[in-house]
C-alpha positions in Angstrom: 38.2 -24.6 24.9 40.7 -24.9 27.1 41.0 -27.1 30.3 38.9 -25.7 33.7 42.2 -24.8 36.0 40.4 -26.0 38.9 39.1 -29.0 37.2 40.6 -32.1 39.3 44.0 -33.0 37.8 44.7 -37.2 37.7 48.0 -36.3 38.2 47.7 -34.5 41.4 46.2 -36.7 44.2 45.6 -33.5 46.4 43.6 -32.1 44.3 41.6 -35.3 43.3 41.0 -35.6 46.8 39.6 -32.0 47.3 41.9 -31.2 50.1 42.7 -27.6 48.7 39.3 -27.0 48.7 38.2 -28.8 52.1 40.9 -26.8 53.6 39.2 -23.9 52.8 36.4 -25.0 55.1 37.9 -23.2 58.0 38.1 -19.9 56.2 33.9 -20.2 55.3 33.4 -21.3 58.7 35.2 -18.4 60.8 33.0 -15.8 59.1 31.0 -13.9 61.9 27.9 -13.9 60.3 27.5 -17.7 59.9 29.0 -17.9 63.9 26.3 -15.5 64.6 23.9 -17.4 63.2 24.6 -21.0 64.1 24.7 -19.4 67.8 21.2 -17.8 67.1 20.0 -21.5 66.1 21.7 -22.9 69.2 19.6 -21.0 71.4 16.6 -21.2 69.8 17.1 -25.0 69.9 18.2 -25.0 73.6 15.2 -22.6 74.4 12.5 -25.4 72.5 14.8 -28.2 74.7 14.0 -26.3 78.0 10.5 -25.8 77.6 9.6 -29.4 76.7 11.7 -30.0 79.3 9.1 -28.1 81.7 6.2 -29.1 80.0 7.4 -33.4 80.6 8.5 -33.3 83.7 4.7 -33.0 85.5 4.8 -36.4 85.6 8.7 -36.5 86.5 11.8 -36.4 85.1 14.6 -39.1 83.9 17.8 -40.4 84.9 21.1 -38.8 83.9 22.1 -42.2 83.0 19.1 -43.3 81.0 20.9 -43.5 77.2 23.4 -45.1 78.9 21.1 -47.5 80.4 19.3 -47.8 76.9 22.7 -48.5 74.9 23.4 -51.1 77.5 20.3 -53.3 77.0 20.1 -52.6 73.4 23.4 -54.1 72.5 22.9 -57.2 75.3 19.1 -57.5 73.6 17.5 -57.0 76.8 14.1 -55.6 78.0 14.9 -51.8 79.2 13.0 -49.8 82.2 12.9 -46.4 81.9 15.0 -45.3 84.8 13.2 -42.3 87.1 15.3 -39.3 88.0 14.9 -35.7 88.1 16.7 -34.3 84.9 14.7 -33.6 81.6 14.4 -35.6 78.2 16.3 -33.0 75.9 18.9 -32.6 79.3 19.9 -36.0 79.2 20.0 -36.7 75.5 21.8 -32.9 75.0 24.9 -34.3 77.2 24.9 -37.8 75.6 25.2 -36.2 71.7 27.4 -33.7 73.1 29.8 -36.4 74.9 29.5 -38.0 71.8 31.0 -35.5 69.4 33.5 -34.5 71.9 34.3 -38.2 71.4 34.3 -38.2 67.9 36.3 -34.8 66.7 38.6 -35.5 69.9 37.9 -32.7 71.6 37.9 -34.9 75.1 41.4 -35.5 74.7 41.7 -31.8 76.1 38.9 -31.9 78.3 37.9 -28.3 77.4 34.0 -28.3 75.9 31.6 -27.4 78.4 30.3 -30.1 80.7 30.5 -34.1 80.7 27.3 -36.4 81.5 27.8 -37.6 85.2 27.0 -40.4 85.0 29.8 -41.3 82.2 27.6 -41.6 79.4 27.9 -44.4 76.9 31.8 -43.5 75.6 34.6 -45.0 77.6 38.3 -43.8 77.7 39.6 -46.5 75.9 36.6 -45.8 73.4 38.8 -42.5 72.4 40.1 -44.2 68.9 37.0 -46.2 67.4 35.0 -43.4 65.6 32.1 -46.0 64.6 31.7 -46.2 68.4 30.9 -42.4 69.0 28.2 -42.5 65.6 27.0 -45.3 67.3 26.2 -44.0 70.3 24.7 -40.6 68.6 22.1 -43.0 66.4 21.6 -44.6 70.0 20.5 -41.3 71.4 18.1 -40.5 68.8 16.1 -44.1 68.9 16.3 -43.7 72.4 14.2 -40.4 72.2 12.5 -42.4 69.2 11.3 -45.1 71.2 10.9 -44.2 74.4 9.7 -40.3 74.4 7.9 -40.6 70.7 5.6 -37.8 71.4 8.8 -35.4 72.9 10.4 -36.4 69.6 7.5 -35.5 67.3 7.4 -31.8 69.1 11.2 -31.5 69.5 11.6 -32.7 65.5 9.4 -30.5 63.8 10.7 -27.3 65.4 14.7 -28.0 65.3 13.6 -28.9 62.0 12.8 -25.5 61.8 15.2 -23.8 63.5 17.6 -24.8 61.5 16.1 -25.2 58.3 16.2 -21.4 58.6 19.9 -21.2 60.3 21.6 -24.3 58.5 20.2 -22.7 55.2 21.4 -19.4 55.4 25.2 -20.6 56.9 25.1 -23.0 53.4 24.0 -20.3 51.3 26.9 -17.8 52.6 29.0 -20.8 52.4 28.1 -20.9 48.5 28.8 -17.6 47.2 32.0 -17.4 49.5 33.5 -21.0 47.9 32.7 -20.2 44.4 32.4 -16.5 43.8 34.8 -15.6 46.8 31.5 -12.9 47.3 30.3 -11.7 51.3 26.7 -11.3 51.9 25.3 -9.8 54.8 23.2 -11.9 56.9 20.5 -10.3 56.0 20.6 -11.1 52.4 21.4 -14.3 53.4 17.8 -14.7 56.0 15.9 -13.4 53.2 17.1 -16.6 50.8 16.7 -19.3 53.4 13.0 -17.7 54.4 12.4 -17.7 50.7 13.6 -21.5 49.9 12.2 -22.4 54.0 9.4 -24.2 53.4 9.4 -25.7 49.7 13.3 -26.3 50.2 15.5 -26.5 53.6 12.5 -28.0 55.4 10.9 -30.3 52.9 14.4 -31.5 51.3 15.1 -33.7 54.7 11.4 -34.8 54.7 11.3 -36.4 51.6 12.9 -39.4 52.2 11.2 -40.0 55.6 7.9 -39.5 54.4 8.3 -41.8 51.4 9.9 -45.0 54.1 6.5 -44.1 56.1 4.3 -44.1 53.0 6.2 -47.4 51.9 5.7 -48.8 55.0 2.1 -48.5 55.8 1.6 -50.6 52.3 3.7 -52.9 53.9 1.7 -53.3 57.0 -1.9 -53.3 54.9 0.2 -56.3 52.6 0.8 -58.3 56.2 -2.9 -57.6 57.4 -4.2 -59.0 53.6 -1.9 -62.2 54.7 -4.0 -62.9 57.7 -6.9 -63.5 55.2 -7.0 -67.3 55.4 -6.7 -69.3 52.2 -7.3 -66.2 49.9 -5.0 -64.0 51.4 -2.2 -66.9 51.0 -2.9 -66.9 47.7 -2.5 -62.9 47.3 -0.2 -62.2 49.0 2.4 -65.1 48.5 2.1 -64.3 44.7 2.3 -60.4 45.1 5.3 -60.9 47.5 8.1 -60.0 45.5 6.3 -56.7 45.4 7.1 -56.4 49.2 10.7 -57.3 48.9 10.9 -54.2 46.2 9.3 -52.0 48.8 11.6 -53.0 51.3 14.4 -52.4 48.5 13.4 -48.6 48.1 12.7 -48.4 52.0 16.4 -49.3 52.5 17.4 -47.3 50.1 15.6 -44.2 51.3 17.3 -44.3 54.8 20.6 -45.1 53.4 20.7 -42.8 51.2 19.2 -40.2 54.1 22.4 -40.9 56.0 25.3 -41.0 53.5 23.4 -37.6 51.6 21.5 -36.3 53.8 24.0 -33.9 54.4 23.9 -32.9 50.6 20.2 -31.8 50.7 20.6 -28.4 52.1 23.5 -27.4 50.4 22.1 -28.1 47.0 19.0 -25.9 48.0 21.7 -23.2 48.7 23.8 -23.9 45.3 21.3 -24.5 42.7 18.2 -22.2 44.0 15.4 -25.3 43.4 13.3 -26.7 45.4 13.1 -29.7 48.2 12.9 -32.6 44.9 15.9 -31.3 43.2 17.7 -31.2 46.3 16.9 -34.8 47.3 17.5 -36.4 44.1 21.1 -34.7 43.9 21.8 -35.8 47.1 20.7 -39.4 46.7 22.3 -39.1 42.9 25.7 -37.6 44.2 26.4 -40.1 46.7 25.3 -43.1 45.3 27.4 -42.1 42.2 30.8 -41.4 44.5 30.5 -43.8 47.1 34.2 -43.7 48.0 34.7 -40.5 46.9 31.7 -39.4 49.2 33.6 -41.4 52.2 36.6 -39.9 51.5 35.6 -36.3 51.7 33.5 -37.3 54.4 37.0 -38.8 56.5 39.2 -35.5 54.9 36.7 -33.1 56.4 36.1 -34.6 60.0 39.8 -35.6 60.4 40.1 -31.3 59.9 37.1 -30.3 61.9 38.8 -32.4 64.5 41.8 -30.7 64.8 40.0 -27.5 64.7 37.9 -28.2 67.3 41.1 -29.2 69.4 42.8 -25.7 68.2 39.4 -24.0 69.2 38.8 -25.9 72.4 42.6 -24.7 73.4 41.8 -21.1 73.0 38.9 -21.0 74.7 40.2 -23.1 77.7 43.5 -20.8 77.6 41.1 -17.6 77.6 38.2 -18.6 80.3 40.8 -19.8 82.5 43.2 -16.7 82.3 40.1 -14.2 82.9 38.8 -16.4 85.7 42.6 -16.2 87.4 43.5 -13.0 87.0 40.3 -11.5 87.8 40.1 -13.8 91.0 43.4 -11.9 92.2 41.9 -8.9 92.0 38.6 -10.1 93.9 40.6 -11.5 96.7 44.6 -11.0 96.4 46.3 -13.1 98.5 43.6 -14.2 99.8 42.8 -11.8 102.0 38.7 -11.9 101.3 37.6 -14.1 104.6 33.9 -15.4 104.0 32.2 -18.5 105.3 31.3 -20.2 108.9 34.7 -20.4 109.4 35.5 -17.0 108.6 38.2 -18.4 106.2 39.9 -16.6 103.0 38.3 -17.5 100.2 38.2 -16.0 96.6 35.2 -14.2 95.8 35.6 -15.6 92.2 35.7 -19.2 92.9 31.8 -18.4 94.5 30.3 -16.5 91.7 32.1 -18.7 88.7 32.9 -22.2 91.0 35.4 -24.3 88.9 34.3 -27.0 87.9 37.8 -28.5 86.8 39.2 -29.9 83.3 36.1 -31.4 82.0 34.1 -28.0 82.1 34.5 -24.4 82.0 31.4 -23.5 84.0 29.7 -24.0 86.6 26.6 -22.4 88.7 27.5 -20.9 92.0 26.2 -22.2 95.4 23.3 -20.1 95.6 22.6 -20.2 99.1 25.8 -19.1 99.5 25.8 -15.5 98.0 24.4 -12.5 99.4 21.3 -11.1 97.1 23.1 -8.5 95.5 26.0 -11.3 94.3 23.1 -13.1 92.8 23.0 -10.7 90.2 26.7 -10.6 89.6 27.0 -14.9 89.7 24.0 -15.2 86.9 25.4 -12.6 85.0 29.0 -13.8 85.2 28.0 -17.0 84.5 25.7 -16.1 81.2 29.0 -14.5 79.0 30.7 -17.3 80.0 28.1 -19.7 78.5 28.0 -17.3 75.7 31.7 -18.2 75.1 30.9 -22.0 75.2 28.2 -21.2 72.8 30.5 -19.4 70.0 32.9 -22.4 70.5 29.7 -25.2 69.4 28.5 -22.3 67.0 31.8 -22.6 65.2 31.3 -26.3 65.0 28.2 -26.2 63.6 29.3 -23.3 60.8 31.9 -25.7 60.2 29.5 -28.8 59.8 27.5 -26.5 57.1 30.7 -25.4 55.3 31.8 -28.5 55.1 28.7 -30.1 54.0 28.4 -27.1 51.1 32.2 -27.8 50.4 31.6 -31.4 49.3 28.7 -30.7 47.4 30.8 -28.7 44.9 33.3 -31.6 44.9 30.6 -34.1 44.5 28.8 -32.3 41.4 32.1 -31.2 39.8 32.9 -35.3 40.2 29.2 -36.5 38.8 27.9 -33.8 36.6 31.8 -32.0 35.6 30.1 -28.7 36.5 32.9 -26.1 37.3 33.2 -25.0 41.5 32.6 -21.6 40.3 28.7 -22.6 38.7 25.7 -21.2 41.6 22.6 -19.6 41.3 22.4 -16.0 41.6 19.9 -13.7 42.4 20.3 -11.8 39.1 20.1 -15.3 37.5 16.7 -15.5 38.9 15.3 -12.4 37.5 16.5 -13.1 34.6 14.4 -16.5 34.2 11.9 -14.4 35.7 11.9 -12.1 33.1 11.7 -14.8 30.1 15.0 -13.5 28.6 17.8 -15.7 27.3 20.8 -16.1 28.9 23.3 -16.6 26.0 22.2 -13.6 23.5 21.3 -10.3 23.7 17.5 -9.1 23.7 18.2 -6.6 21.0 21.4 -6.1 18.4 22.6 -3.4 19.8 22.8 -4.4 23.5 26.5 -3.8 24.4 26.5 -6.3 27.3 24.5 -9.8 28.1 23.6 -10.8 32.1 24.6 -14.6 32.1 24.7 -15.7 35.7 24.7 -12.6 37.1 27.7 -11.3 35.1 28.0 -8.7 32.3 29.9 -9.9 29.4 31.1 -7.2 27.3 29.8 -7.9 23.7 31.6 -5.5 21.4 29.2 -3.4 18.9 29.6 -3.3 15.1 27.9 -1.1 12.4 25.6 -3.1 10.6 27.0 -4.3 6.9 26.3 -1.4 4.0 22.7 -2.0 1.6 23.5 -4.6 -1.2 23.1 -1.7 -3.8 25.1 0.6 -2.4 29.1 -0.4 -3.5 31.8 0.8 -1.8 34.1 3.1 -3.8 37.1 1.5 -5.5 40.1 3.0 -3.6 42.7 1.0 -6.1 41.8 3.5 -8.8 42.0 6.3 -6.9 45.5 5.6 -5.3 46.8 4.4 -8.6 45.5 7.8 -10.1 47.3 8.8 -6.6 50.7 7.2 -7.6 50.6 8.1 -11.1 
């Protein structure tokens, strides 16, 4: 058998590192259907967080620097007391996570994303070159919500799990077919696939290690209660303590596997078309079988994502800045538009779309300074600007899911020696449901065999003659003709 042209060549370090394939992530991520799906998921997530903030702010909000104080106290091993404020939990958590992501990808070098944390946040300017600090900051942000606002965290996690299982699953499905077969499916087809595998695949896969860790932890707590029994508890718990060590080892594997292989769960469902358990087992086995390859692919993808993020930030900032500058000149040419208590010349665009500096692309106007009819234009302009900024972040989400899908293909090739073109298709599902073999025709006269959604031509041959009939002896005829 000829060697697969897309299998890793040991003499080519570029191919062994998967760089040519990872570089395709940009082309996968900028697909309009994927960006649109990511934008819809972002809008739903923000809507969910806004509704929860309204419900939980009845007893008062939190301070804009709540997460920063939490991180500082955790680092110094000091008790934490939640500072009160006027902001919602999601608002504070969102700004902190956004700042960490910008620092991780280097987007803050251009100071061009949508706003910063007013309180300074967890990230300091001198820490720009330490990705581990930004990753730790993201983890601290989640831990702050879990430890300080647990009920809020449960509601928000359930909602975002289903939102991104639907959106991320559809993006992974589109990326899988485009990467493997250069096939671009419609958004409707991706949505149908995501709905069909939503509960038993995309949504359940990341829950398996969490549920397993919780169940084993409950058993460990019960074992600790048994140890409280005098005399008998010491003998029973002491004798069976090796089981507790084994259980702790399993919990550690599940949690570490979720961190290092969790990004492979949804691509596994999108590529293989199997259930959540298959995706969970594949994600853990690939990550643990090739840990250095997993780390290498992740680093290369993150660096490439940072470069693309800086470029997207730059073009977004340039487009909004040019639009604001030119339209501002049209609304108030040479400043000839008097407005305000002192009747000073000002720009109307400055009133409707205030400049927020290089650190933010949008800021809402001072509504008290506007006339009643200007409230409409100021509000609509703000929505359009936020939509453009949302597309920038939607690209980043699309890049994450597309890059995770590419990494899954590469790890599957490294571990299982599976071709990169091998992906589950709906035609294959029809074959399996019909109970037909995939490698042979159903009838001797069939002219093609469906294999993995393709038709492989099989030449037809005439049946052999019966044994009783022998072909005429052409040699005698030829000899007689020649004679």
